[in-house]
N, C-alpha and C positions, 0 to 999 in steps of 0.2 A: 845934849839931850840927856835927861835923867834915865837911869836904868829902867824905872817903871814905864817911862814912855817908850823905851826900846822894846820892852815886853809887850806893851799894848800895840805897837806897830807890828810886831811879829804875829800877834794874834789876829790883827786885822788882815795881814797878808794871807794867813791861813784861811780865814773866812772868805776873803776875796777870791783866792785860788779855787775854793770849793764852789763859790757862786759862778765864776767864769766857766768852770768845767761843766757845771749843771746846765748852764745856758747852751754851751757847745753841744752837749749831749741831746738837749731838747731840739736844737736847731738841725743837727745832722740826722738824728734817728727818731725824733719826735717822742722820746721817752724820758722818764725821770730815772735817776740812779736806782731807786728801789725796783722799778719796773724792769730795768735792764738786768739787775742782779737776779731777779726771779726768772726771767727768760733764760738767762745763762744757766741757772740751776736746773731748770726743766730740760735744757738741751743735754746736760750731763747725766741726768737721772730721768729716764723716760717714763717712769710711773711713780708719781708722788701724790699724796693727798694734800689738801690745803694745810692741814695740821703739820704734816711733815715738812712742807715748804716753810711754814712759819718757824718751826724749830730750827731749820738749817740756816735761815737768814736772820735769826734772832729778832724777829718782829712778832707782835701779837697776832693771834689768829684773825681777829677782827680787822686789823690793818691789812693783812695779806688778803683776806677775802675781798675787801674794797679794791685793792690793787688788781687782783685777778678779775673782778667784775669789769673794771675799766679795760683791762687787756682783752677780755672776752668780747666786749662791745666793739673793739677795734679789729677783731678777727685774728688776734695773735695767739689765743689759747682756746681750748675747748674743754669742757668737763664731761666726763662719762662715769656712769655708775660701774662699780666692779662687777665682773661676771660671777665670781665666787661668793662675794659678800655685797649684796645690793645696798647695804648701808653706807659703804665707802664710796666716795666720789673722788675720782682721779683727775688731775689736770694734765693736759697734753699740749705741746706746741703745735701750731699749724704751719703750713709751708710759708705763709706770709711772715710769720715770726722768724723763720730761718733766713728769709731774705733781708729783714731788717737787721738781724744779728750780724750778718756778713759785713755791713757797712758801719755798724755802731762802734764808736771809740771805746777804748778800754775804760772800765770804771777807775776813778781817781785812786781809790784805795788799793787797786791792784799794783800800781807802780810804787805806792808807799810801802805796801807789805814787802815787796821784793827788796827795796832799799833798806827797810828796817831789819829784815832777816840777814842782810849782809853785815850788819853791825855786830860788834862784840857783845857778849852777854851783859857786861857792865854798862855799856852805852845804852842798850835796850832798857835795862832796869832804871837807869838815870832818867831817860826820856819818860818812861811810864810814871815814875815817881813824881817828876816835875809836873807833868800834865794832870795827874790826879790832884796834886796840891793846887794847881791853878783852878781846876774845876771846883774844888772846895772853896777857894778864895772868892770865886764868882757865885757862890751859893748854888752850885749846879750839881752837887753830889747826889741829889735825890731825883734828878731828871732821868726818866727812862730813855735810853738811847741804844741804837743798834750800831754795828760796825759798818755803816753805810755813810760815806762822805757825800752829803747832799744838803741843800738848804731848803727851808720850807717844810711843810707837812709831808710826811712820807706817803700819805694816801691822797695828796692833792689832785685836783682835776687839771689835766693838761689843757693849756690855753688853745692848742691847735686841734685837740680831739673833739 
């Protein structure tokens, strides 16, 4: 096998692993990776606005609003106006979300981050540099992306919802 074929196989494995994890998450918890990430963030920080959530998960406010709309329809979050400043709307978890989070698998990026942080600095730099080069070679350097390992649109409609 040529080296470029080996690189393409490795990329395909990464894409496939992401796809399989996304399907497992959907099957077990009925959530997408971005939905899970937002619910976990709301569990850690009890009072956040949509804008603050968007900033912390590195997604646009419009995307996060769509995701939160879907989570609200499923009864996992609720919105409430601030008591001190009525212009601010805060997002809170519901008890239903707590129950789903108990059984949800860890996001794929969580285990990746742990293993990546265990590497030496030079290894981390080498991986980052190589992946940035691959993104450039695939003409993907201008594509907006967040640090969420998932396939498909981040604000897609759940098939089961």
